[in-house]
C-alpha positions as CSV (number, residue, x, y, z in Angstrom):
1,M,-58.7,5.6,31.8
2,E,-59.0,4.7,28.1
3,N,-57.4,7.7,27.6
4,Q,-54.6,7.1,29.6
5,D,-54.0,3.9,27.4
6,N,-54.2,5.3,24.5
7,N,-51.3,8.1,25.9
8,Q,-49.2,5.2,27.3
9,K,-49.3,3.6,23.9
10,K,-48.6,6.5,21.9
11,S,-45.5,7.1,24.2
12,S,-44.7,3.9,23.5
13,V,-44.7,3.4,19.8
14,L,-43.0,7.0,20.0
15,G,-40.5,5.8,21.8
16,K,-39.0,2.8,20.2
17,T,-39.8,4.9,16.9
18,V,-36.8,7.4,18.1
19,W,-34.7,4.8,19.4
20,T,-35.1,3.3,15.8
21,I,-34.2,6.6,14.2
22,L,-31.3,6.9,16.5
23,I,-29.9,3.5,16.0
24,L,-29.7,3.9,12.3
25,I,-28.3,7.1,12.4
26,I,-25.7,5.8,14.0
27,F,-25.5,3.0,12.5
28,I,-25.4,4.7,8.8
29,G,-23.0,7.6,10.7
30,A,-20.4,5.0,11.8
31,K,-20.2,3.1,8.3
32,T,-19.9,6.5,6.6
33,Y,-17.5,7.5,8.8
34,M,-15.2,4.1,8.3
35,S,-15.9,3.7,4.6
36,N,-14.5,7.7,3.8
37,S,-10.9,7.8,4.1
38,S,-11.9,11.5,3.0
39,N,-12.2,12.9,6.3
40,G,-8.6,12.7,7.3
41,H,-9.6,10.6,10.4
42,A,-10.6,7.4,9.6
43,A,-8.7,4.8,8.0
44,P,-9.9,3.7,4.2
45,A,-11.2,0.2,4.2
46,L,-8.8,-1.6,2.2
47,P,-8.0,-5.3,1.8
48,Q,-5.2,-6.7,4.8
49,G,-2.9,-8.1,2.7
50,L,0.3,-9.6,3.3
51,S,1.7,-8.3,6.8
52,S,5.2,-9.2,6.1
53,T,7.6,-7.2,3.9
54,D,9.4,-10.7,3.9
55,D,6.1,-12.0,2.6
56,I,5.8,-9.1,0.0
57,M,9.4,-9.2,-1.8
58,S,8.2,-13.0,-2.4
59,Y,5.4,-12.0,-3.4
60,L,6.9,-9.4,-5.7
61,G,10.2,-12.0,-6.9
62,K,7.5,-14.5,-7.9
63,H,5.2,-12.4,-10.3
64,K,7.0,-12.0,-13.7
65,K,6.2,-8.6,-14.2
66,S,7.1,-6.7,-10.3
67,N,10.3,-9.2,-10.9
68,D,11.0,-7.4,-14.0
69,Q,10.6,-3.6,-13.0
70,I,13.0,-4.2,-9.7
71,S,15.7,-5.9,-12.4
72,L,14.9,-3.3,-14.4
73,E,15.8,-0.3,-12.5
74,S,18.9,-2.0,-11.0
75,A,20.2,-2.9,-14.2
76,M,19.3,0.7,-15.3
77,A,21.4,2.2,-11.9
78,Q,24.1,-0.3,-12.0
79,F,24.5,0.7,-16.1
80,N,24.9,4.8,-15.0
81,Y,26.8,4.6,-12.7
82,S,29.2,1.4,-14.9
83,S,32.9,3.8,-14.2
84,D,32.0,4.5,-10.4
85,S,32.6,0.7,-8.8
86,D,32.2,2.3,-5.6
87,I,28.1,3.4,-6.1
88,Q,28.2,0.2,-8.4
89,E,29.0,-1.3,-4.9
90,Q,26.5,0.8,-2.7
91,L,23.8,0.0,-5.4
92,Q,23.9,-4.0,-4.8
93,T,24.4,-4.0,-1.0
94,D,23.1,-1.2,1.1
95,P,19.0,-1.2,1.2
96,V,17.5,0.2,-1.8
97,I,14.2,-1.7,-1.9
98,F,11.5,-0.4,0.4
99,I,8.2,-2.0,0.6
100,M,6.0,1.0,2.0
101,K,3.9,0.9,5.3
102,N,0.3,2.8,5.2
103,K,0.3,5.1,7.8
104,D,-3.5,5.7,8.2
105,T,-3.8,1.4,8.1
106,G,-0.5,0.3,9.5
107,R,-0.7,-2.3,6.8
108,Y,1.1,-2.5,3.1
109,V,-1.9,-2.2,0.7
110,F,-2.3,1.3,-0.5
111,K,-5.2,1.8,-3.0
112,Y,-3.9,3.7,-6.4
113,K,-6.5,4.4,-9.1
114,S,-8.6,1.0,-8.9
115,H,-6.5,-1.3,-7.4
116,Y,-5.0,-2.3,-4.3
117,V,-1.2,-2.5,-4.5
118,Y,2.1,-2.7,-2.7
119,L,3.8,0.8,-2.7
120,V,7.6,0.0,-3.4
121,K,10.2,2.8,-3.4
122,E,13.5,1.6,-5.1
123,I,16.8,4.2,-4.8
124,T,18.2,4.6,-8.6
125,D,20.6,7.2,-7.2
126,F,23.4,7.9,-4.5
127,Y,25.1,11.1,-4.3
128,S,28.3,12.3,-2.7
129,D,26.2,14.4,-0.4
130,G,24.3,11.5,1.1
131,S,20.8,11.9,-0.8
132,S,19.3,9.8,-2.9
133,S,16.9,9.6,-5.9
134,F,14.4,6.8,-6.4
135,I,11.3,5.6,-8.0
136,Y,8.1,4.5,-7.1
137,F,6.0,1.4,-8.6
138,V,3.1,-0.4,-7.4
139,A,2.3,-3.8,-7.6
140,G,-1.0,-5.1,-7.2
141,I,-1.7,-7.4,-4.0
142,K,-3.4,-10.2,-6.1
143,K,-4.1,-10.5,-9.9
144,D,-6.2,-8.7,-11.9
145,E,-9.8,-10.4,-13.2
146,D,-7.7,-10.5,-16.7
147,G,-5.4,-13.0,-14.8
148,K,-2.3,-10.4,-15.2
149,L,-0.7,-8.8,-12.2
150,Y,-0.9,-4.5,-12.1
151,V,2.5,-3.3,-11.6
152,K,3.2,0.5,-12.4
153,K,6.3,2.7,-12.1
154,L,4.5,6.4,-10.7
155,N,6.3,9.5,-11.2
156,A,7.6,9.8,-7.7
157,K,7.6,13.6,-7.9
158,K,3.8,13.9,-8.9
159,Y,2.5,10.9,-6.4
160,D,1.8,11.7,-3.4
161,D,3.4,9.8,-0.7
162,S,2.3,11.5,2.1
163,N,0.3,8.8,4.1
164,A,3.3,6.1,3.5
165,K,6.3,5.7,5.0
166,D,9.8,3.8,4.6
167,S,9.9,-0.1,6.4
168,D,12.4,-2.6,6.0
169,G,14.9,-2.1,3.0
170,Y,16.4,-5.0,0.9
171,S,20.0,-4.9,-0.9
172,I,19.8,-5.8,-4.4
173,E,22.2,-8.9,-3.6
174,D,19.4,-9.8,-0.9
175,Y,16.6,-9.6,-3.5
176,N,18.8,-11.8,-6.3
177,N,19.6,-14.2,-3.6
178,Y,16.2,-14.7,-1.6
179,Y,13.4,-13.5,-3.4
180,G,14.1,-12.6,-7.2
181,M,12.5,-15.0,-10.0
182,D,15.4,-17.1,-11.3
183,E,16.5,-16.2,-14.9
184,D,15.3,-19.9,-15.8
185,E,11.7,-19.4,-14.3
């Protein structure tokens, strides 16, 4: 009888141990799976960020560095076509600023180097065959510890944009009228 009680206790302890180890393995595996963006299946653990392109455009317009980046690219594109009023008009009134959406998360936040950023595509040239060229730049979703907003122009030919897709587009005219920083600010 005593031998049977000992066997039941051993069996009960062994069962609890197996269940505990199994639960730990499942928890660690799920946590690793969800945080590992390199497995191609799980979305990387990124901050939420702003949830609408209008909010992001307002955010970009309120910060001098991102506003200057948009304005500089627009001015350079306009200058390049100073003798072609049709393309100048197109650069002003057609959608040329796009807030990119992360295909993996369905949100607008990306990770670039050690920063969580919004990825912005700005068309800089229109061609007669209907194609265009563009630049990318990133803007941090919040200011860094030094109190500055991280803004960086990227090389569009070298940047891997396979997980990014265009979302709503904005014209320079729209940006200047509704989102951009006034020159007096």
